[in-house]
MDAnalysis code that builds the backbone (N, CA, C; Angstrom):
import MDAnalysis as mda
import numpy as np

u = mda.Universe.empty(345, n_residues=115, atom_resindex=np.repeat(np.arange(115), 3), trajectory=True)
u.add_TopologyAttr("name", ["N", "CA", "C"] * 115)
u.add_TopologyAttr("resid", np.arange(1, 116))
u.add_TopologyAttr("resname", ["MET", "ARG", "PHE", "ILE", "VAL", "ASP", "GLU", "CYS", "THR", "GLY", "THR", "SER", "VAL", "ALA", "GLU", "PHE", "LEU", "LYS", "GLN", "ASN", "ASN", "HIS", "GLU", "VAL", "ILE", "SER", "VAL", "PHE", "ASP", "ASP", "PHE", "ARG", "GLY", "ALA", "THR", "ASP", "ASP", "PHE", "ILE", "LEU", "GLU", "LYS", "CYS", "PHE", "SER", "GLU", "ASN", "TYR", "ILE", "LEU", "ILE", "THR", "SER", "ASP", "LYS", "ASP", "PHE", "GLY", "GLU", "MET", "VAL", "PHE", "ARG", "LEU", "ASN", "GLN", "ASN", "HIS", "ASN", "GLY", "ILE", "ILE", "LEU", "ILE", "ARG", "CYS", "THR", "PRO", "ASN", "ASN", "PHE", "GLN", "THR", "ARG", "ILE", "GLU", "VAL", "LEU", "SER", "LYS", "LEU", "LEU", "ASP", "ASN", "TYR", "SER", "GLN", "LYS", "ILE", "ASP", "ASN", "ASN", "PHE", "ILE", "VAL", "VAL", "THR", "ASN", "THR", "LYS", "VAL", "ARG", "ILE", "ILE", "SER"])
u.atoms.positions = np.array([
    [-68.548, 49.377, 44.141],
    [-68.302, 49.935, 43.200],
    [-67.819, 51.292, 44.090],
    [-67.106, 52.543, 43.736],
    [-66.773, 53.885, 44.592],
    [-67.032, 54.812, 43.505],
    [-68.198, 56.021, 44.050],
    [-68.742, 56.932, 43.436],
    [-68.468, 58.465, 44.072],
    [-68.639, 59.076, 43.365],
    [-68.422, 60.556, 43.716],
    [-70.046, 61.042, 43.012],
    [-71.034, 61.234, 44.096],
    [-72.372, 62.025, 43.483],
    [-72.336, 63.226, 43.431],
    [-72.023, 63.887, 42.397],
    [-71.893, 65.466, 42.306],
    [-73.651, 66.095, 42.844],
    [-73.477, 67.310, 43.557],
    [-74.433, 68.012, 43.772],
    [-75.875, 68.314, 43.552],
    [-75.746, 68.619, 41.747],
    [-76.846, 68.445, 41.356],
    [-77.583, 67.178, 40.872],
    [-76.702, 66.291, 41.507],
    [-78.115, 64.676, 41.502],
    [-78.863, 64.556, 42.395],
    [-77.952, 65.029, 43.784],
    [-78.871, 64.478, 44.806],
    [-78.311, 63.707, 45.747],
    [-78.879, 63.834, 47.348],
    [-78.339, 63.085, 48.276],
    [-79.411, 61.675, 48.203],
    [-80.519, 61.719, 47.829],
    [-80.897, 60.506, 47.264],
    [-80.631, 59.612, 46.469],
    [-79.515, 59.715, 45.977],
    [-79.560, 58.766, 44.832],
    [-77.859, 58.587, 45.621],
    [-77.384, 59.612, 46.730],
    [-76.387, 58.641, 46.843],
    [-76.419, 57.690, 48.404],
    [-77.825, 57.949, 48.732],
    [-78.174, 57.355, 49.636],
    [-78.434, 56.002, 49.018],
    [-79.155, 55.491, 47.859],
    [-79.665, 54.796, 46.926],
    [-78.230, 53.594, 47.063],
    [-77.397, 54.477, 46.723],
    [-76.191, 53.679, 46.587],
    [-75.468, 53.234, 47.647],
    [-75.426, 53.988, 48.998],
    [-74.705, 53.325, 50.128],
    [-75.839, 52.135, 50.283],
    [-77.071, 52.203, 50.509],
    [-77.611, 51.132, 50.677],
    [-77.505, 49.666, 49.949],
    [-77.015, 49.725, 48.653],
    [-76.451, 48.968, 47.912],
    [-75.317, 48.428, 47.872],
    [-74.599, 48.800, 48.951],
    [-73.382, 48.426, 49.342],
    [-72.051, 49.460, 48.627],
    [-72.356, 50.349, 48.144],
    [-71.413, 50.981, 47.346],
    [-70.823, 51.928, 48.433],
    [-69.210, 52.574, 47.769],
    [-69.032, 53.393, 48.649],
    [-68.625, 54.640, 47.964],
    [-69.737, 55.671, 48.577],
    [-70.328, 56.905, 48.251],
    [-69.553, 58.079, 48.764],
    [-68.886, 59.243, 47.994],
    [-69.158, 60.513, 48.627],
    [-70.007, 61.266, 48.082],
    [-71.058, 61.703, 48.841],
    [-71.732, 62.971, 48.201],
    [-71.401, 64.324, 48.433],
    [-70.968, 64.938, 47.531],
    [-70.498, 66.300, 46.954],
    [-71.186, 67.087, 48.063],
    [-72.977, 67.047, 47.771],
    [-73.604, 67.981, 49.184],
    [-73.304, 67.748, 50.037],
    [-72.805, 66.734, 50.718],
    [-72.728, 66.393, 52.376],
    [-70.968, 66.918, 52.451],
    [-70.197, 66.582, 51.540],
    [-68.836, 66.729, 51.770],
    [-68.233, 67.899, 51.557],
    [-68.454, 68.068, 50.015],
    [-67.831, 69.353, 49.674],
    [-68.656, 70.316, 48.778],
    [-69.910, 71.040, 49.829],
    [-70.696, 71.108, 48.982],
    [-69.838, 73.087, 48.463],
    [-70.575, 72.688, 47.107],
    [-69.899, 74.573, 46.680],
    [-68.743, 74.491, 45.838],
    [-68.290, 72.622, 45.808],
    [-66.627, 72.628, 45.179],
    [-67.005, 72.798, 43.690],
    [-65.917, 73.233, 43.082],
    [-65.938, 73.625, 41.693],
    [-65.810, 72.766, 40.829],
    [-66.162, 72.183, 39.591],
    [-65.895, 71.193, 38.921],
    [-64.717, 70.316, 38.746],
    [-63.935, 71.505, 38.423],
    [-62.294, 70.914, 38.333],
    [-62.247, 69.711, 39.665],
    [-61.726, 70.339, 41.032],
    [-62.165, 69.895, 42.243],
    [-62.662, 68.417, 42.356],
    [-63.998, 68.441, 41.400],
    [-64.294, 67.117, 41.900],
    [-64.081, 66.004, 40.982],
    [-63.419, 66.327, 39.155],
    [-63.205, 65.832, 38.734],
    [-61.250, 65.319, 38.912],
    [-60.868, 66.000, 39.549],
    [-59.639, 65.505, 40.078],
    [-59.736, 64.589, 41.389],
    [-60.658, 65.015, 41.951],
    [-60.756, 63.661, 43.275],
    [-61.160, 62.568, 42.857],
    [-62.145, 62.477, 41.731],
    [-62.674, 61.534, 41.309],
    [-61.092, 60.746, 40.480],
    [-60.638, 61.479, 39.944],
    [-59.098, 60.950, 38.984],
    [-58.371, 60.547, 40.196],
    [-58.096, 61.381, 40.827],
    [-56.707, 60.672, 41.579],
    [-57.356, 59.883, 42.838],
    [-58.364, 59.869, 43.107],
    [-58.674, 58.643, 43.909],
    [-59.422, 57.497, 43.776],
    [-59.466, 57.524, 42.458],
    [-60.671, 56.160, 41.901],
    [-61.963, 56.311, 42.029],
    [-62.364, 57.159, 41.787],
    [-64.220, 57.340, 41.821],
    [-64.730, 57.230, 40.515],
    [-65.553, 56.948, 40.384],
    [-66.831, 57.411, 39.219],
    [-67.715, 58.305, 39.400],
    [-67.885, 59.543, 38.957],
    [-68.428, 60.752, 38.772],
    [-70.011, 59.937, 38.730],
    [-70.970, 60.267, 39.419],
    [-72.203, 60.508, 38.800],
    [-72.593, 61.981, 38.784],
    [-73.268, 62.528, 37.934],
    [-73.614, 63.702, 37.705],
    [-74.908, 63.955, 37.004],
    [-75.488, 65.228, 36.744],
    [-76.463, 65.666, 35.941],
    [-75.965, 66.771, 34.982],
    [-74.558, 67.024, 35.103],
    [-73.838, 68.571, 34.982],
    [-73.182, 68.052, 33.250],
    [-73.565, 68.654, 32.370],
    [-73.229, 68.292, 31.147],
    [-71.965, 69.150, 31.227],
    [-71.380, 70.200, 31.624],
    [-69.985, 70.646, 31.630],
    [-68.809, 69.510, 31.940],
    [-69.071, 68.000, 32.632],
    [-68.268, 67.408, 32.482],
    [-68.098, 66.663, 31.086],
    [-69.030, 66.669, 30.296],
    [-69.015, 66.131, 29.246],
    [-67.570, 67.515, 28.397],
    [-67.829, 68.593, 28.318],
    [-66.769, 69.585, 27.932],
    [-65.369, 69.411, 28.441],
    [-65.517, 69.289, 29.934],
    [-64.215, 68.910, 30.459],
    [-63.189, 67.628, 30.306],
    [-64.281, 66.750, 30.052],
    [-63.275, 64.938, 29.332],
    [-62.825, 65.284, 27.687],
    [-64.085, 66.014, 27.018],
    [-63.776, 65.851, 25.403],
    [-63.199, 66.960, 25.212],
    [-63.415, 67.827, 25.248],
    [-62.756, 69.062, 25.209],
    [-61.660, 69.619, 25.348],
    [-61.732, 69.724, 26.848],
    [-60.483, 69.845, 27.352],
    [-59.391, 68.846, 27.615],
    [-59.995, 67.510, 27.249],
    [-59.051, 66.115, 26.970],
    [-58.736, 65.993, 29.325],
    [-59.487, 66.250, 29.881],
    [-59.393, 66.324, 31.169],
    [-59.182, 64.509, 31.380],
    [-58.403, 64.001, 32.673],
    [-58.441, 62.433, 32.862],
    [-59.697, 62.404, 33.765],
    [-59.980, 61.228, 33.773],
    [-61.378, 60.711, 34.598],
    [-60.987, 59.066, 34.660],
    [-61.739, 58.407, 35.714],
    [-62.285, 56.915, 35.654],
    [-63.165, 56.503, 35.720],
    [-64.126, 57.285, 35.614],
    [-65.218, 56.765, 34.810],
    [-66.787, 57.619, 35.028],
    [-67.292, 58.557, 34.477],
    [-68.354, 59.417, 34.350],
    [-69.693, 58.689, 33.950],
    [-70.781, 58.888, 34.773],
    [-72.462, 58.667, 34.336],
    [-73.163, 59.697, 34.451],
    [-73.356, 60.254, 32.954],
    [-74.137, 61.789, 33.075],
    [-75.528, 60.977, 33.304],
    [-76.385, 61.619, 34.247],
    [-77.956, 61.409, 34.099],
    [-78.865, 62.191, 33.284],
    [-79.647, 62.006, 32.227],
    [-80.389, 62.552, 31.548],
    [-81.901, 62.304, 31.440],
    [-82.250, 62.591, 32.484],
    [-83.683, 61.748, 32.518],
    [-84.873, 62.741, 32.593],
    [-86.136, 62.189, 32.201],
    [-87.375, 62.973, 32.404],
    [-88.215, 62.159, 32.996],
    [-89.422, 62.641, 33.982],
    [-88.765, 64.141, 34.777],
    [-87.884, 63.574, 35.306],
    [-86.497, 65.291, 35.651],
    [-85.231, 64.854, 36.289],
    [-86.031, 65.243, 37.907],
    [-86.081, 64.355, 38.374],
    [-86.089, 63.715, 40.071],
    [-85.672, 63.254, 40.261],
    [-85.732, 62.867, 42.138],
    [-84.737, 61.773, 42.459],
    [-84.813, 60.359, 42.259],
    [-86.729, 60.412, 42.339],
    [-87.108, 58.697, 41.593],
    [-86.331, 58.097, 40.738],
    [-86.559, 59.054, 39.491],
    [-86.624, 58.993, 37.834],
    [-85.096, 58.295, 37.781],
    [-84.340, 59.335, 38.372],
    [-82.546, 59.200, 38.621],
    [-82.358, 57.855, 39.128],
    [-82.738, 57.204, 40.537],
    [-82.476, 56.298, 40.920],
    [-83.306, 55.034, 40.143],
    [-84.283, 55.249, 39.411],
    [-84.263, 54.144, 38.321],
    [-83.624, 53.773, 37.378],
    [-82.865, 55.081, 36.545],
    [-82.499, 54.954, 35.396],
    [-81.348, 54.322, 36.172],
    [-80.405, 54.526, 36.926],
    [-78.916, 54.261, 37.270],
    [-79.215, 53.224, 37.780],
    [-79.886, 52.371, 38.788],
    [-80.209, 51.055, 38.998],
    [-80.458, 50.442, 37.525],
    [-81.012, 50.800, 36.694],
    [-80.994, 49.747, 35.559],
    [-79.688, 49.892, 34.792],
    [-79.060, 50.977, 35.017],
    [-77.597, 50.870, 34.576],
    [-76.788, 49.876, 35.310],
    [-76.646, 50.088, 36.151],
    [-75.570, 49.148, 37.007],
    [-76.104, 47.611, 37.368],
    [-77.466, 47.816, 36.625],
    [-78.026, 45.935, 37.174],
    [-77.402, 45.333, 35.551],
    [-77.176, 46.155, 34.357],
    [-76.986, 45.747, 33.004],
    [-75.546, 46.180, 32.462],
    [-74.906, 46.994, 32.749],
    [-73.722, 48.066, 32.480],
    [-72.515, 47.589, 33.209],
    [-72.685, 47.373, 34.709],
    [-71.754, 47.462, 35.536],
    [-70.102, 47.600, 35.215],
    [-70.119, 46.317, 34.455],
    [-68.841, 45.995, 33.580],
    [-67.836, 46.850, 32.483],
    [-69.138, 47.863, 32.191],
    [-68.745, 48.733, 31.539],
    [-68.116, 50.414, 31.626],
    [-68.545, 50.540, 32.842],
    [-68.659, 52.128, 33.603],
    [-67.170, 52.114, 33.997],
    [-66.573, 51.523, 34.347],
    [-65.251, 52.138, 34.466],
    [-64.186, 52.619, 33.642],
    [-63.786, 53.792, 33.463],
    [-63.029, 54.674, 32.577],
    [-63.920, 55.133, 31.244],
    [-65.020, 55.129, 31.494],
    [-66.182, 55.089, 30.097],
    [-66.894, 56.580, 30.555],
    [-67.633, 57.107, 29.584],
    [-68.392, 58.230, 29.888],
    [-69.453, 58.026, 29.347],
    [-70.623, 57.646, 30.602],
    [-71.405, 57.013, 30.027],
    [-72.880, 58.066, 30.166],
    [-74.114, 58.016, 28.951],
    [-74.982, 58.913, 29.094],
    [-76.050, 58.104, 28.816],
    [-76.737, 58.146, 30.575],
    [-77.895, 57.423, 30.438],
    [-79.285, 58.286, 30.196],
    [-80.174, 57.773, 30.045],
    [-81.591, 58.457, 29.847],
    [-82.535, 57.294, 30.084],
    [-83.667, 57.388, 30.391],
    [-84.872, 56.957, 30.846],
    [-84.597, 55.663, 29.742],
    [-84.684, 55.670, 28.415],
    [-85.105, 54.772, 27.391],
    [-83.259, 54.388, 26.870],
    [-82.613, 54.650, 27.158],
    [-81.189, 54.526, 26.342],
    [-79.917, 54.206, 27.085],
    [-78.865, 54.196, 26.631],
    [-77.259, 53.863, 27.217],
    [-76.673, 53.966, 26.211],
    [-75.769, 55.302, 26.682],
    [-74.732, 55.499, 25.744],
    [-73.025, 55.625, 26.147],
    [-72.321, 54.429, 25.789],
    [-71.456, 54.332, 26.492],
    [-70.174, 54.874, 25.348],
    [-69.384, 56.204, 25.723],
    [-68.359, 56.539, 24.834],
    [-67.188, 56.149, 25.436],
    [-66.243, 55.751, 25.049],
    [-64.860, 55.123, 25.803],
    [-63.742, 56.159, 25.229],
])
C-alpha cells in the first residue's frame, strides 16, 4: 500500500511501514512543516492513504468535503510510537481491504470505518 505518514504520527511509524514493504512518504522527513491542505492534496492527487493523529483532517473531509483516498486517524493511549505501531499493525492485519477511500478511526480496542 501507499502511505503518507503525517508529521505528528512520527518517523517510527513510517519506518515500521517501510520495513513491511509499503511505499511510504514521511511528512517529517520530506515535507516538514507542510500545511494540512498540502498533505491532503498530495495524498489525493498521488493516490496515497494518510496516516495521522490530527483530528483536523476529519473536519476537512466531513465539514469541508475535501477529497481523499483514505485516512487512518490513530487515537491511542498511551499516544506513543509503540502503541501507534501496535494499533496500526492490527488494523492492517484485519482491515487492509477496507482502507481505500474510507476514513478510519483506530483506537486500542476499536476500529470505526466511515465510508
